[in-house]
C-alpha positions in Angstrom: -139.2 -28.2 -91.9 -140.3 -29.7 -95.2 -141.1 -27.3 -98.0 -144.6 -26.7 -99.3 -143.8 -28.2 -102.7 -142.3 -31.3 -101.0 -145.5 -31.7 -99.0 -147.6 -31.8 -102.2 -145.5 -34.7 -103.4 -145.9 -36.4 -100.1 -149.6 -36.1 -100.5 -149.3 -38.3 -103.6 -146.8 -40.8 -102.2 -146.6 -43.5 -99.7 -145.6 -41.0 -97.1 -149.0 -39.2 -97.4 -149.8 -40.2 -93.8 -146.9 -38.3 -92.2 -149.1 -35.4 -91.4 -147.6 -34.4 -88.1 -146.7 -31.0 -86.8 -143.3 -31.2 -88.5 -144.8 -30.9 -91.9 -146.3 -27.8 -93.7 -149.7 -28.8 -95.0 -150.4 -28.2 -98.6 -153.5 -26.2 -99.2 -156.5 -27.9 -100.9 -155.8 -25.9 -104.0 -152.2 -27.3 -104.1 -153.5 -30.8 -103.5 -156.0 -30.5 -106.3 -153.4 -29.2 -108.8 -150.9 -32.0 -107.9 -153.6 -34.7 -108.0 -155.0 -33.7 -111.4 -151.5 -33.2 -112.8 -150.6 -36.7 -111.7 -153.4 -38.3 -113.7 -152.8 -36.1 -116.7 -149.2 -37.4 -116.8 -150.2 -41.0 -116.1 -152.9 -41.1 -118.8 -151.7 -38.7 -121.4 -154.2 -40.0 -124.0 -157.2 -39.2 -121.8 -158.7 -35.8 -122.1 -159.3 -34.2 -118.7 -163.1 -33.8 -119.4 -163.3 -37.6 -120.0 -162.0 -38.7 -116.5 -165.6 -38.6 -115.2 -166.2 -41.9 -117.1 -164.0 -44.0 -114.9 -162.3 -47.0 -116.5 -164.0 -46.2 -119.8 -161.8 -43.1 -120.1 -158.6 -45.1 -120.1 -159.4 -48.4 -121.9 -160.7 -48.5 -125.4 -162.1 -52.1 -125.3 -164.0 -51.4 -122.1 -165.2 -48.1 -123.5 -166.7 -49.8 -126.6 -168.6 -52.2 -124.4 -169.8 -49.4 -122.2 -171.0 -47.3 -125.1 -173.0 -50.3 -126.3 -174.7 -50.7 -122.9 -175.4 -46.9 -122.8 -177.7 -47.3 -125.8 -180.2 -48.9 -123.4 -178.8 -48.0 -120.0 -179.9 -50.3 -117.2 -180.2 -47.4 -114.7 -182.9 -45.6 -116.8 -185.7 -47.5 -115.1 -184.5 -46.4 -111.7 -184.1 -42.8 -112.7 -187.7 -42.9 -113.7 -188.6 -44.4 -110.3 -186.7 -41.6 -108.6 -188.7 -39.0 -110.6 -191.9 -40.6 -109.5 -190.8 -40.5 -105.9 -189.6 -36.9 -106.2 -193.1 -35.9 -107.4 -195.0 -37.9 -104.7 -196.2 -35.6 -101.9 -195.5 -36.4 -98.3 -198.4 -37.0 -95.9 -198.2 -33.4 -94.8 -198.8 -32.2 -98.4 -195.2 -31.0 -98.9 -192.5 -32.7 -101.1 -188.8 -32.8 -101.8 -189.1 -29.5 -103.6 -190.0 -27.8 -100.3 -186.4 -28.8 -99.1 -184.4 -28.5 -102.3 -186.3 -26.0 -104.4 -188.3 -26.5 -107.6 -185.3 -26.6 -109.9 -184.2 -30.2 -109.5 -181.4 -29.8 -112.0 -179.6 -27.3 -109.7 -179.5 -29.7 -106.7 -176.7 -32.2 -107.6 -174.0 -29.5 -107.9 -174.6 -28.3 -104.4 -173.4 -31.4 -102.7 -171.2 -32.3 -100.8 -170.6 -29.0 -99.0 -169.6 -27.7 -95.6 -172.5 -26.7 -93.5 -171.4 -23.7 -91.4 -174.3 -24.0 -88.9 -174.1 -27.7 -88.3 -170.3 -27.7 -88.6 -170.2 -30.8 -90.8 -170.0 -32.1 -94.3 -173.5 -32.6 -95.8 -174.2 -34.9 -98.7 -177.1 -35.3 -101.2 -178.3 -38.6 -99.7 -178.0 -37.3 -96.2 -180.2 -34.3 -97.1 -182.8 -36.4 -98.8 -183.3 -38.4 -95.6 -183.2 -35.2 -93.5 -185.9 -33.7 -95.8 -188.1 -36.8 -95.1 -187.7 -37.0 -91.4 -188.3 -33.2 -91.0 -191.5 -33.7 -92.8 -192.7 -36.6 -90.7 -191.6 -39.4 -93.1 -189.5 -42.4 -92.3 -185.8 -42.3 -93.4 -184.9 -44.5 -96.3 -182.3 -47.2 -96.4 -178.9 -45.5 -97.0 -177.3 -47.7 -99.7 -180.0 -49.0 -102.0 -183.6 -48.8 -103.1 -185.7 -45.6 -103.1 -182.9 -43.4 -101.8 -180.6 -44.5 -104.6 -183.4 -44.0 -107.1 -184.0 -40.4 -105.9 -180.3 -39.7 -105.9 -180.1 -41.1 -109.5 -182.9 -38.9 -110.7 -181.5 -35.8 -109.1 -178.0 -36.6 -110.5 -179.4 -37.3 -114.0 -181.2 -34.0 -114.0 -177.9 -32.3 -112.9 -175.7 -33.8 -115.6 -173.4 -31.4 -117.3 -172.8 -29.1 -114.3 -169.2 -28.7 -113.2 -168.1 -30.2 -109.9 -167.2 -27.2 -107.8 -166.7 -28.3 -104.2 -165.6 -25.4 -102.0 -163.3 -25.9 -99.0 -164.0 -22.8 -96.8 -161.2 -21.0 -95.0 -162.6 -22.4 -91.7 -160.5 -24.5 -89.3 -163.3 -27.0 -88.8 -164.0 -27.3 -92.6 -160.2 -27.8 -93.2 -160.1 -30.4 -90.5 -162.9 -32.3 -92.2 -161.0 -32.1 -95.5 -157.8 -33.3 -94.0 -159.7 -36.1 -92.3 -161.0 -37.2 -95.7 -157.6 -36.9 -97.2 -156.0 -39.1 -94.5 -158.8 -41.7 -95.0 -158.0 -41.8 -98.7 -154.3 -42.4 -98.2 -154.5 -44.6 -95.0 -153.8 -48.3 -95.3 -156.4 -50.5 -93.7 -157.7 -54.0 -93.4 -155.9 -57.4 -93.5 -154.7 -56.6 -97.0 -153.2 -53.3 -95.8 -154.4 -51.2 -98.8 -155.5 -47.6 -99.1 -157.9 -46.1 -101.6 -154.9 -44.5 -103.2 -153.1 -47.8 -103.6 -155.7 -49.1 -106.1 -157.0 -45.9 -107.6 -153.9 -43.7 -107.7 -150.7 -45.7 -107.8 -152.1 -48.8 -109.5 -154.9 -47.2 -111.5 -155.1 -48.6 -115.0 -153.8 -52.0 -113.7 -155.8 -55.2 -113.5 -156.8 -57.1 -110.4 -158.0 -60.4 -111.8 -160.5 -59.3 -114.4 -161.1 -55.9 -112.9 -159.4 -52.8 -114.3 -158.7 -50.3 -111.5 -160.2 -46.9 -112.3 -158.4 -43.6 -111.7 -159.6 -41.8 -108.6 -160.1 -38.5 -110.3 -163.8 -38.0 -111.1 -164.9 -41.2 -109.5 -167.7 -39.6 -107.5 -169.2 -37.8 -110.5 -171.2 -40.8 -111.8 -172.9 -41.9 -108.5 -175.2 -43.4 -107.8 -174.3 -46.2 -110.2 -175.8 -49.3 -111.6 -173.5 -52.3 -111.3 -174.1 -55.7 -112.9 -172.6 -57.2 -109.8 -175.1 -55.6 -107.5 -178.0 -56.4 -109.9 -177.1 -60.1 -109.6 -177.5 -59.9 -105.8 -180.9 -58.4 -106.0 -184.1 -60.4 -106.5 -185.6 -57.4 -108.3 -182.6 -56.8 -110.4 -182.1 -53.4 -108.8 -178.4 -52.8 -109.2 -178.4 -49.1 -108.1 -176.2 -48.2 -105.2 -175.0 -45.0 -103.6 -171.4 -43.8 -103.2 -171.3 -44.8 -99.6 -172.4 -48.3 -100.5 -169.3 -48.4 -102.8 -167.1 -47.1 -100.0 -168.3 -49.8 -97.7 -167.7 -52.5 -100.4 -164.2 -51.3 -101.0 -163.5 -51.5 -97.2 -164.8 -55.1 -97.2 -162.7 -56.0 -100.2 -159.5 -55.1 -98.3 -160.9 -57.0 -95.3 -161.5 -53.9 -93.2 -164.6 -53.3 -91.2 -166.7 -50.7 -93.1 -168.1 -47.6 -91.5 -171.8 -46.9 -91.5 -173.2 -45.1 -94.6 -173.3 -41.3 -93.9 -170.8 -41.7 -91.0 -168.5 -38.7 -90.5 -165.7 -40.8 -91.9 -167.4 -41.4 -95.2 -168.8 -37.9 -95.5 -165.4 -36.4 -95.0 -164.0 -38.9 -97.5 -166.6 -37.8 -100.0 -165.7 -34.2 -99.4 -162.1 -34.7 -100.3 -162.7 -37.3 -103.0 -165.2 -35.1 -104.8 -163.1 -32.0 -104.5 -160.3 -33.8 -106.4 -162.7 -33.9 -109.4 -163.4 -30.2 -109.4 -163.8 -28.9 -113.0 -165.2 -32.2 -114.3 -168.9 -32.6 -115.1 -171.4 -34.5 -113.0 -172.6 -37.4 -115.1 -174.7 -39.6 -112.8 -176.5 -41.8 -112.8 -174.1 -44.2 -114.6 -173.2 -47.7 -115.3 -170.1 -49.4 -113.9 -168.9 -53.0 -113.9 
């Protein structure tokens, strides 16, 4: 039987998928401690609080470019569109506040979380569309457009709150967490790469002109505006949700992506966001 401390190391190594009955599972708290310690050691010049800024927290040249862009952030227009949408009443006279409450700044920090009644991970974007359909409105497209704008506005209003995802002591919640963890470390696609290959082991390295960002805090800035996405949109709308990015990463390793808000991506978001606990939410944001 492997020791608990050994299992923590396995969680950050290439043997992370050996999660059979012969191993003692590390607790989420132990995973979190080991995960954050790994990045603290790998990037000793980066303050913990700065890891929510992605590659800009580990590369001074990229940071200077980003700070220049942030003087007139390209996501600002879409945050404003999200605010307009938030304040627009539904046909039945109600609005998003009827689902989320009047204090929009408090919303971002509540997601993702484990819903005891529905026995599943719920996400911000998922609840936006649930709010709409329960009020007789059509669901929005999951990855872009109005949904991304609403999420950007809610996230912008929630900036500065600490990420505090809770993994309940509930077998089904733990199973969802472990599923997200397995997804993160599982190799897939023709390139046989895992999320962890690029964003844990090779974080800080270049793939062509791209600098691989550290996984810690990655979810904190979503939805994001990407110049790459803007170039593909006739309207110049480069905003995209986290699940759009998950799908894009799967495509890049030549794996078939799952649908946005699938159980696989929701569980991945649960694990991925939990690994950033203690950092501040800072969406919407700009990423290359």
